C-alpha positions as CSV (number, residue, x, y, z in Angstrom):
1,L,100.6,-284.2,31.6
2,G,102.9,-287.1,31.1
3,T,105.3,-288.4,28.5
4,G,102.9,-290.1,26.2
5,T,103.9,-293.5,27.5
6,G,101.0,-295.6,28.9
7,Y,101.1,-297.3,32.3
8,S,98.8,-299.8,33.9
9,V,97.1,-299.2,37.2
10,L,99.4,-301.8,38.8
11,Q,102.5,-300.0,37.5
12,M,101.2,-296.7,38.9
13,V,100.5,-298.4,42.3
14,R,103.9,-299.9,42.4
15,A,105.6,-296.6,41.6
16,M,103.6,-294.8,44.3
17,E,104.5,-297.5,46.8
18,K,108.2,-297.0,45.9
19,A,107.9,-293.2,46.2
20,S,105.9,-293.2,49.4
21,G,107.4,-296.1,51.2
22,R,103.8,-297.4,51.8
23,E,102.1,-300.5,50.7
24,Y,98.7,-300.0,49.0
25,K,95.8,-302.5,49.1
26,I,94.5,-303.4,45.6
27,T,90.7,-303.9,45.6
28,G,88.0,-304.2,43.0
29,R,87.0,-301.4,40.7
30,R,84.5,-298.9,42.2
31,E,81.3,-297.9,40.6
32,G,82.0,-295.0,38.3
33,D,85.8,-295.7,37.9
34,V,87.1,-295.0,34.4
35,A,88.1,-298.2,32.6
36,S,90.9,-296.5,30.7
37,C,92.1,-293.0,30.1
38,Y,94.4,-291.7,27.3
39,A,96.0,-288.4,26.6
40,N,98.4,-287.2,23.9
41,P,100.9,-284.6,25.2
42,A,101.7,-283.3,21.7
43,L,99.4,-280.3,22.0
44,A,101.2,-279.1,25.1
45,E,104.5,-279.4,23.3
46,R,103.2,-277.7,20.2
47,E,101.3,-274.9,21.9
48,L,103.3,-274.3,25.1
49,G,106.7,-275.6,24.1
50,W,106.7,-277.9,27.1
51,K,107.5,-281.6,27.2
52,A,107.7,-283.9,30.2
53,A,111.4,-284.8,31.0
54,F,111.0,-287.6,33.6
55,G,109.5,-291.1,33.8
56,L,106.9,-292.6,36.1
57,D,109.1,-293.1,39.1
58,K,110.4,-289.5,39.2
59,M,106.8,-288.2,38.6
60,C,105.5,-290.2,41.6
61,E,108.4,-289.1,43.8
62,D,107.6,-285.5,42.9
63,L,103.8,-286.0,43.5
64,W,104.5,-287.6,46.9
65,R,106.9,-284.8,47.9
66,W,104.3,-282.2,47.0
67,Q,101.6,-284.1,49.0
68,L,103.8,-284.2,52.1
69,Q,104.5,-280.5,51.9
70,N,100.8,-279.7,51.2
71,P,98.7,-282.2,53.3
72,T,95.6,-280.2,53.0
73,G,96.1,-279.0,49.4
74,F,96.8,-275.3,48.6
């Protein structure tokens, strides 16, 4: 879940580059890639009382930290 603010693929790539310290190569879309994806976090807030508190950069930093600590998943 996120904040309800939309981001482009390029914004996501740049945020992950910043978080990971790695540069990613941007290539063409793969067969089967989703053209766009939207989600409204209002249901989680209403049903669970939970709301995202951080923006894209913090979310990517946390994702990268988790990945480093769990390189093979759970």
